[in-house]
C-alpha positions in Angstrom: -0.1 0.0 -0.1 3.0 2.3 0.8 4.6 1.4 -2.2 1.7 2.2 -4.3 1.0 5.5 -2.7 4.7 6.5 -3.3 4.6 5.7 -6.7 1.3 7.5 -7.4 2.7 10.6 -6.0 5.9 10.3 -8.3 3.8 9.7 -11.1 2.0 13.0 -10.5 4.9 15.2 -10.4 7.3 13.2 -12.7 10.2 15.9 -13.4 10.0 14.7 -17.2 6.1 15.4 -17.6 6.0 18.3 -15.2 2.4 18.0 -15.0 1.8 17.5 -11.2 4.5 20.4 -10.2 4.0 22.9 -12.4 0.1 23.0 -12.2 0.2 25.7 -9.4 2.8 27.5 -8.1 3.3 27.7 -4.3 2.0 30.8 -2.3 3.9 31.9 1.0 2.4 30.0 3.6 2.6 33.1 5.8 0.0 34.6 3.3 -2.8 32.3 4.4 -2.4 33.4 8.0 -2.4 37.1 7.3 -5.4 36.8 5.2 -7.4 34.9 8.1 -6.2 37.7 10.5 -7.5 40.0 8.2 -11.0 38.5 7.6 -10.7 38.0 11.7 -10.2 41.8 12.2 -13.0 43.0 9.6 -15.6 40.4 10.7 -15.3 41.4 14.5 -15.9 45.2 13.9 -18.8 44.6 11.7 -20.5 42.2 14.1 -20.2 44.8 16.7 -21.7 47.6 14.5 -24.1 45.1 12.9 -25.6 43.9 16.2 -25.8 47.5 17.6 -27.5 48.7 14.5 -30.1 45.9 14.4 -30.5 46.0 18.4 -31.1 49.8 18.9 -32.6 50.7 15.5 -34.8 47.7 14.7 -35.8 46.2 18.3 -35.6 49.4 20.5 -36.1 52.0 18.1 -33.9 54.5 19.4 -31.0 56.6 18.6 -27.7 55.4 19.8 -23.9 56.3 19.1 -22.8 54.0 16.4 -19.3 55.4 16.6 -18.9 54.4 20.0 -19.9 50.9 19.3 -17.7 50.7 16.5 -14.6 52.0 18.3 -15.5 49.1 20.9 -15.4 46.8 17.9 -12.2 48.2 16.8 -10.6 47.9 20.0 -11.7 44.5 20.8 -10.8 43.3 17.2 -7.1 44.7 17.5 -6.8 43.3 20.9 -7.7 39.7 19.8 -5.9 39.3 16.7 -2.8 40.8 18.1 -3.1 38.2 21.1 -3.9 35.4 18.5 -0.7 36.4 16.2 1.7 36.8 19.3 0.5 33.3 20.5 0.9 31.9 16.8 -2.5 31.1 16.2 -2.2 32.5 12.7 0.9 30.4 11.7 0.4 28.0 9.0 0.5 24.6 10.9 -2.2 26.3 13.8 -4.6 27.3 11.1 -4.2 23.9 9.4 -5.0 21.9 12.7 -7.4 24.8 14.1 -9.6 22.1 15.3 -7.3 21.8 18.1 -7.0 25.3 18.9 -10.5 26.5 18.9 -10.8 26.6 22.5 -7.8 28.4 23.0 -9.1 30.9 20.6 -12.6 31.5 22.3 -10.8 31.5 25.4 -8.5 34.6 24.5 -11.6 36.2 23.2 -13.1 35.8 26.4 -10.1 37.2 27.8 -10.5 40.3 25.5 -14.1 40.8 26.4 -13.3 40.8 30.1 -10.7 43.3 29.6 -13.2 45.6 27.7 -15.6 45.2 30.7 -12.8 46.0 33.3 -11.6 49.0 31.1 -15.3 50.2 30.8 -15.9 50.2 34.5 -12.5 51.8 35.4 -13.5 54.8 32.9 -17.2 54.8 34.2 -18.2 54.0 30.5 -20.1 51.0 30.8 -23.7 52.5 31.6 -23.2 53.8 27.6 -23.3 50.3 26.3 -26.2 47.8 26.4 -25.6 44.6 28.1 -27.6 42.5 25.7 -25.6 44.0 22.9 -22.5 42.9 24.6 -23.8 39.3 25.2 -25.2 39.1 21.7 -21.6 40.5 20.2 -19.6 38.2 22.4 -21.8 35.0 21.5 -21.7 36.1 17.7 -17.7 36.5 17.7 -17.2 33.1 19.2 -19.6 31.3 16.9 -17.7 33.0 14.0 -14.3 32.3 15.3 -15.2 28.7 15.5 -16.7 28.5 12.1 -14.1 30.4 10.3 -11.1 28.0 11.6 -13.4 25.2 10.5 -13.7 26.6 7.0 -10.3 28.0 7.0 -8.8 24.5 7.9 -10.8 22.7 5.2 -10.0 25.1 2.5 -6.4 24.9 3.5 -6.1 21.2 3.5 -7.7 21.1 -0.1 -5.3 23.5 -1.4 -2.4 21.8 -0.1 -3.5 18.3 -1.2 -1.6 16.9 -4.4 0.6 19.7 -4.9 -1.8 22.6 -4.6 -0.7 26.2 -3.9 0.3 25.9 -0.2 2.1 22.1 -0.5 5.7 22.4 -0.3 7.2 20.2 -3.3 10.1 18.1 -1.7 12.9 16.2 -4.0 15.1 13.8 -2.3 18.7 13.2 -3.3 19.7 9.6 -2.8 18.3 6.7 -4.8 18.6 4.8 -1.6 16.6 2.7 0.9 16.9 5.4 3.1 15.6 7.9 0.6 12.5 5.9 -0.5 11.8 5.1 3.1 12.0 8.9 3.8 9.8 9.5 0.8 7.1 7.3 2.0 6.7 8.8 5.4 6.9 12.3 4.1 4.3 11.9 1.1 1.3 13.0 3.3 -0.9 15.5 1.7 -2.4 16.0 5.0 1.0 17.4 6.0 0.9 19.7 2.9 4.1 17.7 1.5 4.2 16.9 -2.1 7.3 14.5 -3.0 8.7 15.5 -6.5 10.6 12.4 -6.9 14.1 10.8 -5.7 17.2 11.7 -7.6 20.3 9.7 -7.8 23.5 11.6 -6.6 25.3 9.8 -9.7 25.2 7.9 -12.8 25.2 4.2 -10.9 24.3 5.7 -7.4 20.7 4.4 -6.9 20.3 1.1 -5.2 18.5 -2.0 -6.7 15.0 -1.5 -6.9 14.7 1.8 -6.0 13.1 3.9 -8.9 14.4 7.5 -9.3 13.1 10.4 -11.3 16.4 11.4 -12.7 20.1 12.5 -11.8 21.4 15.8 -10.2 21.1 17.6 -13.5 17.8 17.1 -13.9 17.3 17.9 -10.3 18.7 21.3 -11.0 16.6 22.0 -14.2 13.6 21.2 -12.2 14.6 23.5 -9.3 15.6 26.4 -11.7 12.4 26.0 -13.3 10.6 26.5 -9.8 9.4 23.2 -9.7 10.8 22.5 -6.3 10.5 24.2 -2.9 12.9 22.0 -0.8 15.4 19.4 -1.2 16.4 16.7 0.8 19.8 14.7 1.2 19.3 11.1 2.0 22.6 9.4 1.8 23.7 7.9 5.0 26.6 6.1 3.5 28.2 9.1 1.8 31.6 10.4 2.7 32.1 13.9 4.1 33.8 15.1 0.9 30.7 13.6 -1.1 28.2 15.7 1.3 30.4 18.8 1.1 30.5 18.7 -2.4 26.4 17.8 -2.7 25.9 20.8 -0.3 28.0 23.5 -2.3 26.4 22.6 -5.6 22.8 22.3 -4.4 23.0 25.5 -2.4 23.2 27.5 -5.7 19.8 26.7 -6.4 16.7 28.8 -5.5 15.3 26.3 -3.1 15.7 25.4 0.8 18.6 22.7 1.5 
């Protein structure tokens, strides 16, 4: 089963056809977290203003200071997104596995709300705001945070699968048994890793039974064409001189080594 999965992964990203790897160029992983943070920032402010409008204008039918409610929304949104950014909840891996961090995200939102309440009491401003609005806003934002992270994680897993825009395309140098085992374990779409192929370090450097996609020349051409993001060297029996030569040669390529 594992060999079949690895073979399928290599077939999809064969450097001679280049159909799998060239389909979509990778985007910066940090960009996705920045986008989620921006949407969070706008959504929290919009929910504060919208709930205030519905409650005061359509339910109570009274005039209210919408700027004060919008200001609270801005302060709360800035505080929450800054806190989540500081604690790493907008990092790629955190967003991808956001189901594990939902409780922590909601807890930080509760902390921000408590801070706003304490701030309002300290400045004797709490009477200017409706408690009904505060409870509704708090609940609405909590529901949004959970729903947004479920959606963001699902979109990220889909775009990272099968060499998608957020997948890291990894090439393995070494047509060895160690390289084959590494590729088997690393070829996991759920981890946003796509194996481009195994490349032999020399003309006769591949172990018997290990399928390689090409040699170092093929690897260099694929890397310079932007089809590879990372290179892993899997040559456990190589000498120090061989490893130093490989590193010097591959370090010139526009990839992470």
